[in-house]
N, C-alpha and C positions, 0 to 999 in steps of 0.2 A: 539368467537374470544379470543385469549389469552390475559390476562391482560397486559397492557403496563407498562413500567417502568416510570410512571409519577412522582413518588417521591413526593406525597402529594401536587400537585400543584392545586388541586381544592379548590375553595374558602371556602367550608364548612368544610374542614378537617384540624385538627391541629395535625394529626399523619402521620407518614411516611407510605405510602401504601405498601402492599405486592408487590414484583416484582418477576415475574416468568421467569426463564431462563432455557435453555436446554444445559448447559455446560457439562453435563454428559449423553447426549443422553436420558434424561428424564426430564419432567417438574418438577422443584423444586423451592421453594422460595430461592432467592439468599442468604439469611442469613443462609440457611441450607447446602450450597455447600462449602466444604472445599477446594476451589480453589480461587485464586485471579482473580476476574471477575468484570468488570464494565458494567452494563446494561444501555443502553440509549434508551428510548422509543420515540415514534413518537411525543408526545407533547414536549418533551425536544428538539428534533431535530428541530421542528418548532420554538420554542421559541428562539433558538440560531441561527436561519436562516441558518441551515446546508444544503448546496446543493452539497457537495463535500466530498468524503471520506477523503481527506487531512485535512479537518477542524475538524475531530473527535479528533485530538490531543489536542484540546482545552478542552476536556471534560474527559480525562482519564489520570492517572499518568503513568510515565515511558513509554510514547508513543511519538515517534517522527516520523513525516512523512515529508521527504524532497521531494518536489514535483516539477515537471516540467509539462508543458502542453503537450509536445510531446507525442502522442499516448494516451493521457488521462490516463497515468499511474502514480503511486506514489511509492516511495521507503519507505516501512513501517519498522520501527524499534521498537521492544518491548524489553525492558531490554537490550539494547545495540546490539541486533542482527538485522541486516538489509540486505535488498536486495542490492547487489552491482554490478550486471552485467546485468541482464535483457535479456539474450540471451536464445534461445531454448535449449541449452545444459547445462544451469544452472538453479537452483531453488531458490526461496525465502525462508527465514527462518520463515516467518509468513504466515500461511495458511489463505486464504480467502474463505469463504463458503457462498453461497447465496442459501437460502432455502435448506440447506443440501448438495448442490452440490459444490464440490471443483472447484475453478476457478484458474487453475495453472498459467495463464498469465492474469494479471489484466489490460490488454489493454482496454481502453474505459470506465473503471469503474468510473473514476472521474466525468465525465460529464453525467452519466446516473444514478445518485443517486436519485431515484424517488420512491414515494409511499412506503416508508419504515415503517414497523411496529416496529421493534426493532433491535438494534445492541448489541451484547455481545462481549466485548473485553476481551479475556482470556489471562492472562499473565503467562509466564513460559512454559516449554516443555509440549506438549499435544500429546506425541508420541503414547499413547495407543489407545485412542478412535478416534483420528483424523489422527494420523499417518503421512501422507505425508507432509513433509516440515513444521513442527510446532515446531522447536527447540526453537524459541523465543516466540511463542504463536499463537493465532488464532483470526480471525475476523469472527463472525457469523452474517450474515445479513439476517433478516427475512422480506420479503416483505408482504404487506397486501394481505390477501387471500379472496376468495369469501365467502360471507355469504348468508343466506337464506332469502333475501329480495331485494328490489329495492332501489338503492341509488347511490351516487357518488358526485363528486365535480368538479368545474372549478376553477382554480387558475391562476391569471395573476400577474406578477410582472414587474415593470419597474424601471430602475435605471440609474445611470451615466454610461458613455461609451455606451449609447444607448442600455443598456441591457434589453432584453425582454425575459421572460420565460413564456410560456403558458403550463399549465399542466391540463389534463382532465382525470378523472377516472369514469368509469361506472360499476356498479355492478347490476347484474340481476339474479333473481331466475327463471330459465326456467321451472323446475319441482319442486314443493314444497317439501322440505326436501330431494330431490334426486339429483338435478343438478343445479349448479350455476356457473356463469362466472364473471370475472372481467377483464376489459381491461383498460390500462393506456397508454396515449400518452403524451410526453413532447417535446416541440420545444424550443430550446435555440438559441438566436441570441445576440451577444455582439460584439461591436467594440473592437479592440485591444487597450491596454493602452501603446503601444509603436509603433514606426514606424522605417523603415529603410530608406536608402537614396533614394529608389525608391518611397517612400510614402506608401509602403505596410504596412498595419496594422499587428502588432505582438501580440501574446497572445490574439487572438480573440477567439470566441466560436460560432461555427455553428454546432449544434449537434441535431439530431432527435433520440428520444428513444421511443421504443414501447414494451409493455409487455401484454401478455394474459394468464390468469389462467382459467382453467376449472376444477371444483371440482365436482366429482360424488360420492355420498354416497348411493349406492343401498340398503345397510342394515346398521343397527347400528354398525356392526362389520367390515365393509369394506368401505374404502375410497380410491379414486384415484384422485390425483392432476396432471393434465397435463399442462405444462407451455411452453411458447415460448417467446423469447425476441430478439430484433434487435436494434442495435445502429449504426448510420451513422454519422461520423464526417468529416467535410471538413474545416479544419483550416489552418492557415499559419504556426504557430510554435512559439517557444519561443524567446523572446528577451534576448540577452546576453550582457554582458558588460566586456570590458578589465579592469581587476582590478590590474594588475601588469605587468611591462615591465622590463626586465633585464637592469641594468644600463650600460652605454656606455662602462665602463671599461671591461666588459665581452662580449661586442657585437660581437667580432670576434671569439668566441668560437665555437666549432663544433656543440654545442647544438642548437644555433639559427642562424648559418650561412645560413641554408636553408631559414629561414624567411627573413632575410635581403637580401639574393640573389634574392628571389622572388620579394620583393619590388623594388629592383634596376631594375630588368627586366621590371616590369610593369610600373615603372615611367621613364624609359629610362636613368637611372643613370649609368655612366661608372664605373664598379666595380674597375677599376684600379685607379680611381681618389682618391687623398689623403683624400678628405672629404666624400667619398662614404658611409662609415659605419655610420658616424655621421648623414648624411642626411637621410639615410634609418631609422636609429634609431629614429630621430626626427619625421619622418612621422608616424612610428608605435606608438610613444608616443602620437601623436596628436589625435589618434583615441579615447583616453580617454575623450576628450572634448565632450560637449553636455549634454542634459538633461539625467536624471537617467534612464528613461525607453526607450529612443530611442537607436537604434543600428546602427552604421555607416557601414552598409553593403549594397552592391549594387547587391545582389543575390536575385532572386525571389524564396522564399522558400515555401514549402507546407507540409501538414501533413494530409493524407487521411486515414481513418480507417473505416472498417466495422467489426462489431462483432455480432454474432448471436448464439443462443443456443435453444435447446429443451430438456425437461426433463419430467420424469414421476415418481411420488412418490406413491407407493401402500402401504397401511396399512391394515393388517388383524389381527383382535383380536380373538385369540383362547381362550379357557377356561384356558389354562395353561400357555400361553405365547402370545406375540405379534410379528408379523413379519412385517418388513419394507423393501421395496425394492426401491432404488433410482437409476434410470437409466438416463444418460445424454449424450448428444452429442453436442459439442460446436466447434466453429471455428472463426477464425478472419483472416483478410487481412489488411496489412498496407503498405503504400507507402509514403515515406517522403524524402524530400531534406532539409538539414539544413546547416546553416553557423556557425560552431562552433568556428571560430576564431573571430567573431564579428568585422571584419574590412572590408574595401573595397577591400582587396587583396585576392587572391586565396591561402589560407593557409591550412584550415581544413574544408572540405565540404563532409560530408557523405550522400550518397543516399541509403537509406535502403528500402528493399522490403522483407517483411516477411509474411508467411502464415502458419497456423497450424490448425490441426483438433484433437479433443480430445474426446475419448469415455471413460466413467466411469460407473461402476456398483458396487453398495454396497448393501449387504444384512445384516440386523440386526435382530437377534432374542433375545427377552428380556422378563424378568419377573420382573416388578418393581412396588412395591406398597408403598415404603418408610418405610416399617417396616420389621423386621426380616431379610430376605435374599433376596437381589436384584441381578440380574445378567443380562449381555448383552454380546452377542457373535456375531461375524460377519466375513464376507469376503469382500475384496475390490479388484477391478481390474481397471486399468487405462492404456490406450494406446494412446500415442500422436505421431502424425507424422507431419512433417513440413519441410519447406524450408526457409532458411535465406540467403539472398544475400545482399551484401553491396559493393557499388562502392565508395571507400574512396579516395578522391582527396586531396593530401597534397603537397603543394609547388612544382608543376610539373616542374618548371624550374630547380630546384635543384635535385629532385628525378625523373629520367627519366622513371621509370617504372609505374608512376602514370597514372590513378587511380589504386589502388590495389583492386582486386576483391575477396571478400569473398563469397564463393559459397558452401553451405553445405546442405545436406539432413539429417534430424534428425529422429530417432525413439527412443522413451522412453516408457518403459513398467514397470508397478508396480503391483505386486501381494502381498497381505498381508492377514493375519488372525489375529483376535484379540479377547480378552475376558476380561471382568472386572466384579468383584463381590464386593458387599457391604454387610457386615455382621454386624448386631447389636449385640455386646457383652452384652449390657444391654440397659436400656432406655436412657442412657446418653452417651454411648461410641460405636463408629462404627469403623470398619476396612474396608479399601478399597484396593483391589489389582487388578492390571491389567497387561497384557502382550500382545505384538504384534510382529509377525514375518513379515519381509518385504523382498521381493526379487525384486531387481531393475535391469533391463537390459537397457543399453545405447548403441546406435550405431550412428556413424557419417560417412557419405560419403562426402568427401571434394574434391573440384576442385579449390582450391585457386590458383590465378594466377595474373600476372600483365596485364595491358592493352595491352602490346605487345605480350601476350600469353606465357610469361615465367612462367613455372610452379613453384609454391612455396610450393608444397606438397612434403614431404621428401621421399627419396628412390624410386623415379619414374625414370625408365630407360629413357635415351635420346630417343626421338621419340615415346615413349609409351604414351597412353592417360593420361592426367593429372587428375588422380583420384585414391584415396585410401580410404579404409574403415577401421574403427576402431570400436571395440566393447568391452564391459566390463560388467560383472555382479557383483552386490554388494548385500550383505546380512546383515541383522541387526535384533537384538532383542531389543525392547524398553520395558520399564516397568513403573509402578506406584505403590507405596506403601504409604498408609497414614493412620493416625489415627486422629479421631476428638472426642472431648469431649464437652458435653453441661452441665456445672455445674448448669446452671439455664436456664429458658426458653428464656432468652434474651441474652445469652452469648454462643458463639461457639469459641472454641480454636482448632487449628489443626496443624499437622506437616506432611510433606510429602517429599518424594524423587521421582523424575521422570527422565526419559531419553528420549530425542528427537533425531531425526536422519534426515539428509538431504543427498540425494544421491550425489555421485561423478559424474564425466562426463569428457567431452573433450572440449578443447578450439576450438571454431569455427574459431578464427583468427590465427590459427597456420601458421608457415612459413616453409621454407625448412629445418630448424633445427629440427631434430626428437624429441628433448626434448620438443618442444612447443606443440606436439600432445600427449605427455604422459598424461594419465588420472590423473585428480586431485581426491584426496581421499574424501570419505564421511565425513561429519561433525558429531560430537556427542556432545550433551550438556547434562550433568548430573546435575540436580538441587536439592538443599536441601532448604526447606522452612518451616517457621513457621508463622502462621497468626492468626488473631482474628477478630471476627465480633460481635459487641456490639450494642444492642438496649437499650436505657436508657430513663429515664424521660417519662415513659408511651409511648414510641416510638415517642417521639418528637425529639430525638437526636440519630443519628446513627454514629458509628465510626468503620470503617473497615480498616485493615492494614495488612502488611506482611513484613517479612525480608527474604532475599534469598541469596544463594551462588550458583554460577554455575561454574562447571568445564567444560571448552569448549575446545575440541580437534579437530585437523585437520581443523582449520577454513579456509574456502575458501575466499581468499583475492585477490583483483584486483591489478595488478601492470602494469606500463607502461614500454615498452621495445623499445629501438631504434634499428631499422633495416636498411638495405641498402635502403629500399623503404619508410621509414618514421617511425612514432611512431605507436606501436601496443599495445593493452591492452590484458593481459592474466590473467587467474585465477591460483593462486598457493595456496599451503597449508601452513598456519602458524601452527607451532607445537602445541602450547597450549596458553590458555588465562584463566584468571579468571574474573568473573563478580560477584559483590556483591552489595547489596543496600537494599532499602526498599521503601515502599509507604504507604500512608495514604489517606483515603477518609472520609470526615466528612459531614454529612447532618443534618440540624437542621430546625425544624418547630416551631419557638418561638410563633407564633400566627397563627390563621387560615388564610390561603391564602398566607402566606409568607414562602418561602423555601430558605434557605441559604446553600450553599455547597462550600467546599474547598477541593482541592486534592494536594498532593505533592509527587514527586518521586525523588529518588536518585539512580543513577546507576554509579558505579565505575567499569570501564572496561579497562583492560590492557592486552597486550600480555606478557605472562611470558616467552615464548621461541619462537623466530621467526627468524631463520636463513634464510636470503634471498640472493640467489646467485647473484642477480642483484644489490640490494641496500645495502647489508651487513646485520649486525645484527640489527634486529628491535625489539629486546626484550625490554619491557617497554613502547612501543609505545601505546598511548591511542586509543580507538575506536573513530570513527567519529560520535559521538552522544553527546548531552548535558548531563552533569553530573547531573544537577538539573533541574527540571521543577515544576511549580505549577500553579494552576488555581483557580479562584474564580468565583462564579456564584450566582446571586440573582434573584429570580422570585417572583413577587407579583401579586396576583389576587384580584381585587377590584370589588365586585358586584355593579352594577348600575341598574337603572330602566329597561334599554333595554337589558341588558345582563351582560357581564364581561369586565372589563379593565384588560389587562395583560401587565405587565412590566417585561422585562428581561434585565439583563446586565451581561456580562462575560468578564473576563480578563485572558489571558494566558501568562505566563512568561517562556521564554526558555533561558537557560544558554548558555555560549559561546559554539560554535560548530567549531571544527577544522576539516574541510572537507577533508584535505589532510595532515596528520601529517608528511609525508616525503618531503613535498615541501621545497625548499630552503628559500623562503620568506614566513614565517609563517603568518605574518600579513595579507597578501592578501588572504589567504585561510581560515581565521578564521572569522566567523560571531560572533560579540560581542553579549552579552546577550541583549534581547529585549522583549518587551511586546506588545500584541495585544489586543485592547479593542473593544468590540462589544456591541450593544444594539438593543432592539426591543420593540416597544409599539404597542399594538393591541386592538381594540375595537370589541367585538363580539356582534352582534345583533341577539339574539337567535331566536326570532319569525320569522325572515327571513332567518336564516341560513347563515348569512353574517359575515365575519371578514375582517376588514380593518387594515393594519399594516404598520408602518414605521420602517425601519431597517437600520443598518449601521454596517460595519465591518472594522477593522483597522482604527478606527475613528481618531486616531492621525496621520494617513498617514505615518507610520513608513517605511522607506526604509531599506530593508534587503535582504540578499541573500538566496534563497531557496536551492542552491547547487553551488559548485565551482569545476571547472576542472583545474587540474594542468598540464599545458603544458610547464612549465618553464624549466624543465630538458631536454626537447627535442626541444622545439621551442622558448624558451626565454620569454614566457608570460603566464599569467593565465587569465581565464575568469570565470564569474559567471552568473548563472541563477537568474533572479530577482523575488523576492517575490511580491505578489499581492499588489496593492496600496489600498487606501481608496475606498470603494464602499458603496453606499447607495441607497435607493429607497423606493418604495411603493408597497405593495402587497395586492390584493383583492381576497378573497376566498368565493365562494358560494357553500354551501353544500345543497344537496337535498335528499329527501327520508330518508332512515334509516341510512345514513352515519353519523359517529360520528366524 
């Protein structure tokens, strides 16, 4: 098994352990890799009570994850670049990889974060080796693999909100040194921490996750890992809160006339009455009353998700090179009904039905021994098909065409070839160069229409079928060039430049205006970076850091548009932006058993040129990310007669986040800086393989917004998705056999 990123948390060590990562498609000590990467091992994940990918932001700098429970997905931002749309025709700027397989749609990932060996957070464009959609960086998730012995564990945790998580893992060697299997099951049940007017629990968790690995090693030179996974989610959805209502002075404007008209109709208010507007306005404002986590909605919402995948990874070691083949087929279905206005009125209610299938094949041929001349070359192919439908109901009394129906079939294909070489000029200086060619094909067949059957697809002749197809091909060259210098055994200095690429595409939510179906252009991010990695005081102190500047072109940006049938969200291209900043990570082991770590990130991200035909000149607008983040972590292992006592505390601070810089009321869309405190205390009884732990997260019960939606310019109010409250509980784990 690969060494974990434990960072010297064993009681007998007063030095920082070696941490092995695969950030360059080969196993290397993290201190030898001239890339900004944060490795997080299984022990650290357990100490920090990490059960969700969204919580990783507590452990890595310049990482911000704005999360909602819907679909079990999270919007990941690294160094200012974030996922902003989440449809099948758009991609995220941060690539997520599980056991080497690209996960293009991270549906269901939040609640199936189980049996993880290590996570590597790679910052900056990774366009050469990873390619697809890594302009901001990449998440590499390695699950625990089968080993040649018998073992496993049972883990049960119970907490507030009647949270129950049962996890079981079983490892078995079926044929000694030849065939081993590992199966994992996790069942999660948690009551919601909010309720609506029907008494329905919101932000609940009812998720079942399954994974099976089969590892065959017929010879010392050949291995085959076959994997399958399945996730089933049956939840209600997110609790939202109205955070701003337009003052009465503007209540009669065209932007929110639909909202007030809908309220008047539902409440039986005569719109001709002199006090009609003020009465409707007062009713809307009254929805802000109540507890923080409850939502004054009378709609029965739901969020049902199925995610599955199979993959095979074949490794063949020749005398002169190694061949790796990664083949994967994945799919998901999602059906959800949400109430995005967070009121008892029928204002914004999307009913989303999405399904997709994804096939990928990657071939890697490499010769890598860490000395002299290393190289890797490969081919990658990806084909995604899917259908996305949405019945969006918006103020139907005012907008007669409601609900608006988005109905699109999507085909996305990616073909690429890549190569990277590492050449040692001397014992202390290495050069790295890489290049990747990508060909992307995007196609959309749309049948968008109103509920009355009025076609909203452009240039369709009267009486003809409401259907049009659009297709576009994009090409790109990405590269990496770097030099690193090791003046001593404990110091690595590096400088690099790299380019990442994200494909263009089409707007699913296009209207009868042909401009709304014009393809948006690909993004390009060109990064320049210098960094350092230092081990000092006989490896009792480690300091890693980097400074970066990114030239960001053709940024894909979401904007809201008012149409005759309601508000619609589109992707457009901002012309240019610049991102610069730095990060630092410090780890210290002052005495055996005590590990202290701190990290800090600074990201300054602004649009330098952004002409918006709808909203005007947006040049100078900041990105919707925190400019500063920092985290603290302390872990202490105390040997006792029966085993070890482990104590862990972590604190993550996040700067102000302006989620919607174009909103008219900035205070309502800005989450002020806040900190989250977590702790865990565990007693390990080694002779019996038992660990008992008490844990808590958000211990100060900080109220904060995970995301904010700006409906003010269209409907006269804004709503926010709510961050998780204080949670705490007890966990018991029983290990058996050879399980570590």
